[in-house]
C-alpha positions in Angstrom: 24.1 18.1 -5.0 20.5 19.3 -5.0 18.7 21.3 -7.5 15.1 22.9 -7.5 13.4 22.8 -10.8 9.8 23.7 -11.7 8.4 21.3 -14.0 5.1 21.3 -16.3 3.6 17.7 -16.6 0.8 17.2 -18.8 -2.0 15.2 -17.8 -0.9 12.2 -20.0 2.5 12.5 -18.6 1.1 12.4 -14.9 0.0 8.8 -15.8 3.7 7.7 -15.6 5.2 7.2 -12.2 8.8 7.8 -13.4 7.8 11.2 -15.0 9.4 13.5 -12.4 12.6 11.8 -12.7 12.7 11.6 -16.5 12.0 15.3 -16.8 14.4 16.5 -14.4 17.2 14.1 -15.8 16.4 15.7 -19.5 16.7 19.5 -17.8 19.5 18.7 -16.0 21.4 16.7 -18.6 22.4 13.8 -16.4 21.9 10.3 -16.2 18.6 9.0 -14.5 20.9 6.8 -12.3 22.6 10.0 -10.7 19.3 11.2 -9.3 19.1 9.3 -5.8 15.7 11.0 -5.1 13.2 13.8 -5.9 11.1 15.7 -3.2 8.2 17.3 -4.2 8.0 20.9 -2.7 4.8 22.3 -4.5 2.1 20.8 -6.7 -0.7 22.8 -8.1 -2.8 21.9 -11.6 -3.5 24.6 -14.0 -6.8 24.2 -15.7 -7.2 27.5 -17.2 -7.0 25.6 -20.8 -8.0 22.5 -22.4 -4.6 21.1 -21.9 -4.1 20.7 -18.3 -0.8 21.1 -16.7 0.5 20.1 -13.2 3.0 22.1 -12.0 5.7 20.9 -10.0 8.2 22.6 -7.8 10.9 19.7 -7.2 14.3 19.2 -5.2 16.3 17.0 -7.1 18.7 14.8 -5.1 22.0 14.2 -7.3 24.4 11.4 -5.7 22.7 12.6 -2.5 20.7 10.8 0.4 17.1 12.0 0.6 16.6 13.4 4.1 14.0 11.0 6.2 13.1 13.6 8.9 11.8 17.1 8.9 13.9 19.9 9.5 11.2 21.0 12.2 11.3 19.5 15.5 8.8 19.9 18.5 10.4 19.9 21.6 7.6 19.1 24.1 8.5 18.8 27.9 7.0 17.8 30.8 5.2 21.1 32.2 3.2 19.1 35.0 4.4 21.7 37.9 5.1 24.9 35.8 3.8 27.8 35.9 0.1 28.0 34.2 -1.5 29.8 31.3 -5.4 29.3 31.0 -7.0 29.0 27.5 -10.3 29.3 26.8 -11.5 27.2 24.1 -10.1 24.1 22.3 -10.4 25.3 18.9 -7.1 25.9 16.2 -6.0 28.5 18.3 -6.5 27.3 21.7 -4.9 23.8 20.5 -1.6 25.7 19.1 -1.7 28.1 22.0 -1.2 24.9 24.4 1.2 23.2 22.5 3.4 26.5 22.3 2.9 26.9 25.9 4.6 23.5 26.5 7.3 23.9 24.3 8.0 27.0 26.0 8.0 25.1 29.4 4.5 26.5 30.6 1.4 24.6 31.8 -1.5 25.2 29.7 -4.8 24.6 31.4 -7.7 24.2 28.7 -11.3 25.2 29.5 -13.6 23.8 26.4 -17.5 24.3 26.9 -17.9 21.1 24.4 -17.2 17.5 24.3 -14.2 15.3 23.1 -14.6 14.3 19.5 -16.0 10.9 20.3 -18.9 12.3 22.3 -19.4 15.1 20.5 -20.8 13.0 17.2 -23.8 11.9 19.1 -24.7 15.6 19.5 -24.1 16.0 15.6 -26.2 13.3 14.7 -29.0 14.8 17.2 -28.6 17.8 15.0 -28.9 15.9 11.9 -31.9 13.6 12.7 -33.7 15.1 15.5 -33.3 18.8 14.7 -32.2 19.2 18.4 -29.0 21.7 19.0 -27.0 21.3 22.2 -25.7 24.8 22.8 -22.4 23.6 24.2 -21.5 20.7 21.9 -22.6 21.1 18.2 -20.5 21.8 14.8 -18.7 24.9 16.2 -18.2 23.9 20.2 -16.2 20.9 21.0 -12.8 19.4 20.7 -11.2 20.8 17.7 -13.6 23.8 17.7 -15.2 24.2 14.1 -12.3 23.1 12.4 -12.6 19.4 13.6 -16.0 18.9 11.5 -15.8 21.4 8.7 -13.2 20.5 6.3 -9.7 21.0 7.0 -8.8 23.3 4.5 -5.6 24.7 5.3 -5.0 27.7 2.5 -4.4 31.1 4.1 -3.2 34.6 2.7 -1.8 35.4 6.2 1.9 34.5 5.3 3.4 37.4 7.6 1.6 36.6 10.9 3.9 33.5 11.4 5.3 30.4 10.3 2.9 28.6 8.0 5.3 25.7 7.4 5.8 25.1 11.0 1.8 24.8 11.6 1.9 22.3 8.9 4.6 20.3 10.0 2.7 20.1 13.4 -0.2 18.7 12.0 1.9 16.1 10.2 3.7 15.7 13.1 0.3 14.7 15.1 -1.1 12.3 11.9 -1.9 14.6 9.0 -0.6 13.0 5.5 2.4 15.2 4.6 0.9 15.7 1.3 -0.3 19.1 3.1 3.3 20.3 2.8 3.0 19.8 -1.0 -0.4 21.0 -2.1 -1.0 24.5 -3.2 -4.3 24.2 -1.5 -3.6 21.8 1.2 -6.8 19.7 2.8 -7.0 17.3 5.9 -10.7 15.9 5.5 -13.3 16.0 7.5 -13.2 12.1 8.0 -9.2 12.5 9.2 -9.2 15.6 11.3 -10.7 14.1 14.4 -7.4 11.5 14.9 -5.4 14.8 14.4 -7.3 16.5 16.9 -7.1 13.6 19.3 -3.4 13.4 18.9 -2.9 16.5 19.6 -5.0 16.4 23.0 -2.7 13.5 23.7 0.2 15.7 23.5 -1.0 18.2 25.6 -1.7 15.8 28.5 1.1 13.5 28.3 3.3 16.6 28.8 1.6 17.7 31.9 -1.1 20.2 30.3 -4.7 20.0 31.6 -7.9 20.1 29.1 -11.3 20.3 30.8 -14.2 19.4 28.7 -17.7 20.4 29.0 -16.2 23.6 31.0 -17.6 26.7 30.0 -16.8 30.0 31.4 -19.6 32.1 32.9 -17.9 35.0 34.4 -14.3 36.9 34.5 -13.2 37.8 38.1 -11.5 41.0 37.6 -9.8 43.5 40.2 -7.9 46.7 39.3 -8.4 45.9 35.6 -6.5 42.4 36.2 -7.8 39.3 35.8 -7.7 37.2 38.9 -10.0 34.0 38.3 -12.5 32.5 36.2 -15.9 31.5 37.1 -17.0 28.1 35.5 -20.4 26.8 34.7 -20.2 24.6 38.0 -20.0 27.8 40.0 -16.3 26.9 40.7 -13.7 29.9 40.8 -10.2 29.1 39.1 -7.5 31.5 39.8 -5.6 32.7 36.6 -3.3 35.8 35.9 -2.8 34.8 32.3 -6.0 33.8 30.0 -5.9 33.3 26.5 -9.4 33.9 25.0 -9.8 31.6 22.0 -13.5 30.7 22.0 -14.3 31.2 18.3 -16.2 33.6 16.6 -19.6 31.9 17.7 -19.2 32.2 21.1 -21.6 34.8 21.5 -22.1 34.4 25.2 -18.5 35.6 25.7 -19.3 38.8 23.9 -22.4 39.7 25.9 -20.4 38.8 29.0 -17.7 41.3 28.2 -20.2 44.0 26.7 -22.4 43.6 30.2 -18.9 44.2 32.2 -18.2 47.3 29.9 -15.0 45.6 28.7 -14.1 47.2 25.3 -15.5 45.7 22.4 -15.4 46.8 18.4 -18.1 46.1 15.8 -16.6 44.6 12.8 -17.2 44.3 9.2 -18.1 40.6 8.2 -20.0 39.0 5.1 -23.0 37.1 5.0 -24.9 35.2 2.1 -25.9 31.6 1.5 -24.7 28.2 0.2 -24.9 27.1 -3.5 -24.8 23.6 -4.1 -24.1 21.8 -7.5 -23.7 18.3 -8.7 -20.2 18.2 -8.7 -19.8 16.9 -12.5 -21.2 20.6 -13.3 -18.1 22.1 -11.8 -15.8 19.4 -13.1 -17.1 19.9 -16.8 -16.8 23.6 -16.5 -13.0 23.8 -14.8 -11.5 21.0 -16.7 -13.1 21.5 -20.3 -14.7 17.9 -20.4 -18.1 16.6 -21.3 -17.9 13.4 -19.6 -16.4 12.3 -16.2 -13.0 14.3 -15.2 -9.7 12.3 -15.5 -9.0 9.9 -12.3 -6.0 12.0 -11.7 -8.0 15.1 -11.5 -9.5 16.0 -8.0 -12.9 17.0 -7.6 -12.9 20.8 -9.2 -13.1 23.9 -7.1 -13.9 27.6 -8.1 -13.2 30.9 -6.4 -15.0 33.7 -7.6 -15.5 37.3 -6.9 -17.6 40.5 -8.3 -18.0 44.0 -7.0 -21.7 44.9 -6.7 -23.2 48.2 -5.7 -19.9 48.8 -3.8 -19.6 45.6 -2.0 -18.0 42.5 -2.7 -20.0 39.4 -3.5 -17.2 36.4 -3.4 -17.2 32.5 -3.0 -16.5 31.6 0.8 -15.2 28.2 2.0 -15.7 26.3 -1.5 -16.4 22.4 -0.9 -15.5 20.4 -3.9 -17.0 16.7 -3.8 -18.5 17.9 -0.3 -21.7 18.3 2.0 -23.6 20.8 3.7 -24.1 20.8 7.3 -26.1 22.6 9.8 -23.9 25.2 12.0 -26.2 26.5 14.3 -25.3 27.0 17.9 -28.5 27.2 19.6 -32.1 26.3 18.9 -34.3 28.5 16.9 -31.7 29.3 14.4 -30.5 27.9 11.0 -27.0 28.0 9.8 -25.4 26.2 6.9 -21.7 25.4 6.2 -19.6 23.0 4.1 -17.0 20.4 4.2 -15.5 17.7 2.4 -14.2 14.3 3.2 -10.2 13.7 2.6 -11.0 12.0 -1.0 -13.6 14.6 -2.0 -15.5 11.9 -3.5 -19.2 13.1 -2.8 -21.9 13.9 -5.6 -22.1 17.5 -4.7 -19.9 20.9 -4.7 -21.0 23.6 -2.6 -19.8 27.2 -1.6 -20.7 30.0 0.6 -21.6 32.9 -1.9 -21.6 35.8 0.6 -21.8 39.7 0.6 -19.5 42.0 2.3 -21.3 44.0 5.3 -19.8 47.4 6.2 -20.7 47.2 9.8 -20.1 51.2 10.1 -22.5 52.0 6.9 -24.9 49.2 6.5 -26.5 48.8 9.7 -28.2 52.2 10.3 -31.1 50.4 12.3 -29.0 48.6 14.7 -26.9 51.3 16.4 -28.7 50.8 19.5 -26.6 47.7 20.0 -23.4 49.4 19.9 -20.2 47.0 19.1 -23.0 44.1 18.7 -24.8 45.5 15.9 -23.3 43.3 13.6 -24.0 40.3 16.0 -27.6 41.2 16.3 -28.0 41.3 12.4 -26.4 38.0 12.0 -28.8 36.6 14.6 -31.7 37.9 12.9 -31.1 36.5 9.7 -30.5 33.3 11.3 -34.1 33.6 12.9 -35.5 34.2 9.6 -33.9 31.3 8.0 -35.2 28.9 11.1 -38.6 30.4 10.6 -38.5 30.0 6.7 -37.1 26.5 6.7 -40.3 25.3 8.9 -38.9 25.7 12.6 -36.4 22.9 12.5 -32.9 22.4 11.4 -34.5 22.1 7.8 -32.9 25.0 5.8 -34.9 27.3 3.5 -34.0 26.7 -0.1 -34.5 27.7 -3.9 -33.3 26.7 -7.0 -30.4 29.2 -8.1 -32.4 30.2 -11.2 -35.5 30.9 -9.5 -33.5 32.7 -6.6 -32.1 35.2 -9.5 -35.6 35.5 -11.6 -37.6 36.2 -8.4 -40.1 33.2 -8.4 -40.9 30.4 -5.8 -39.3 27.1 -6.5 -42.3 24.6 -7.1 -39.5 21.7 -6.3 -35.9 21.4 -5.3 -32.8 19.6 -6.6 -31.5 16.5 -4.7 -29.0 18.1 -1.8 -26.3 16.7 0.6 -27.9 18.7 3.5 -29.0 16.0 5.9 -32.0 17.8 7.9 -33.7 18.5 4.8 -34.7 21.4 2.6 -37.6 23.6 2.5 -38.9 25.7 -0.6 -39.0 29.3 0.4 -38.7 32.8 -1.3 -35.2 33.5 -0.4 -35.3 36.2 -2.9 -37.8 38.2 -0.9 -36.7 37.2 2.5 -33.2 37.8 2.7 -32.6 41.5 3.5 -32.1 43.7 0.4 -28.7 44.6 1.1 -27.5 40.8 0.6 -30.2 39.5 -1.7 -30.2 42.1 -4.3 -26.5 41.8 -4.4 -26.6 37.7 -4.5 -28.9 38.1 -7.3 -26.6 40.2 -9.7 -23.5 38.3 -8.3 -24.9 35.0 -9.4 -25.8 36.5 -13.0 -22.0 37.7 -12.9 -20.5 34.2 -11.9 -23.0 32.8 -14.7 -21.1 34.7 -17.4 -17.5 33.9 -15.7 -18.3 30.1 -15.6 -20.3 29.2 -18.3 -22.9 26.3 -17.0 -22.8 27.6 -13.6 -25.8 29.6 -13.5 -28.1 26.5 -13.8 -31.8 25.3 -12.3 -29.7 22.1 -11.2 -28.4 24.2 -8.3 -29.9 25.0 -5.2 -29.0 27.9 -2.9 -29.6 27.2 0.9 -29.9 29.8 3.7 -28.0 31.0 5.5 -24.1 31.0 5.4 -23.9 33.6 8.6 -20.9 32.6 10.4 -18.3 33.6 7.9 -16.2 35.4 10.7 -16.9 37.2 13.6 -19.0 40.6 13.5 -17.0 41.7 16.9 -13.7 42.6 17.5 -11.9 42.1 21.0 -9.4 45.0 20.7 -6.0 44.3 22.0 -2.7 46.4 21.9 0.9 45.9 20.5 1.5 42.9 23.0 -1.6 41.2 22.1 -3.4 42.1 25.4 -6.5 43.7 26.1 -5.8 47.2 26.6 -8.3 47.6 29.4 -7.7 44.4 31.1 -4.1 43.0 32.0 -3.7 39.5 31.4 -6.6 38.8 29.0 -5.1 37.9 25.4 -8.0 37.9 22.7 -7.0 35.6 20.1 -8.1 33.7 16.7 -11.5 33.9 14.9 -13.3 35.0 18.0 -11.2 38.2 18.8 -11.5 39.1 15.4 -7.7 37.9 14.3 -7.9 35.0 12.1 -9.6 33.6 9.3 -9.3 29.8 9.5 -7.6 26.9 11.0 -3.8 28.1 9.9 -4.4 31.9 10.6 -6.0 30.9 13.9 -3.2 28.7 15.0 -0.5 31.0 14.0 -2.1 33.5 16.1 -2.7 31.0 19.2 1.3 30.3 18.9 1.7 34.3 19.1 -0.9 34.8 21.9 1.1 31.8 24.1 4.5 33.6 23.4 2.9 37.2 24.7 1.2 35.6 27.7 4.1 34.1 29.1 6.1 37.2 29.3 6.9 38.3 32.8 5.0 35.4 34.0 
């Protein structure tokens, strides 16, 4: 017999290794010896009140053997001689599109402009230490895409777009901890993701797929509105009739290429702002109602904030407890910041993007000349401003939080996790009024919602500009571009996802559509 229960466990009770069995036997009124196992289905923490509660959803196995294998099975078959589907980009969308192709008996041929995870590390070091950006290999481009080196948060609201559990189970199949199947806000960690990504690569190669690194697409050969071939950076042409375009939201050259070829694009609303960084102990003390160090059983505290300011949302984005801030530029001459956390989330700082909604149809009248690319051009101008204000390197412009809100230059800055360094800059006057004025009011409101959040011990660091794509590549009900037969816009780059899980689900869906009638 299997019984599902909701259990509420206090922090003191959580210290006991047998507490789940004790609670379950009491609620079910059975002997502990009759419980052969307990499977945790979901775990979350309720810290809204001083008495912290761990909420468990569990399956209690009563005189029944706990299963050792997952109900999800992944049947990867040899597709070396099968019909091919070309996939541009090897981020979450591209990886899952490739895996799904193999399951369905088709050969994925992946073209990735960046390097594999091992070689990619040298280029990340060059950004952090030498302030040089390799425009094909950086925190956004390379094996695993931006997801590999940006935290591995797996929380998604896209529950109707696919089987979320299947995405998680496949990550576990490729080496992620099975804790992601349980946590309410699952997270792998930037230190563990590279191995998971490498395992996915090996699955694809071992089953007959192809992956070509350092291979950038420079053109599409189209005849009669149908994909015929792909042109590569080595001037070679690769025949192709099914192309999944999974290049991510930072592959601006693809947007420019499509625009130049008069292939339909649409401007898309997005969000931009800054990263705010607090000492982690401040966020812990606010969220866990503690004056000293948090309890060892409690993870580094996170937060989620939102405020309406002048008809636009101001909200936290990609909050990284116990994490660090990294340079996410994809070209020299721009500064972009992003956040990530290691698996243990044990760094001294908490950071989060705090961003403002940009209504691309109402907020950018001066950029109308750029048509569908107007949001992209606005985004680029903000990143160039950050580059100049930061000192024309990968050092980022920064300001103490209180100085930003109160409109004064910071005489000095707080210590930071951002490796390339910070330069004091008057972001309160440098940011466009559309963004800056709303951020200032938003931070004041957040200080009311979280007492202690508004503090001179926090820095704001600019700019957080790559929250999502400012361009949408349209597609029809078959997930195919309405104008170009054989082209399947996919994931964040197409404007159809917002994170690892939603991108992965979209990759699977595009693979299923691409193989129809092939």
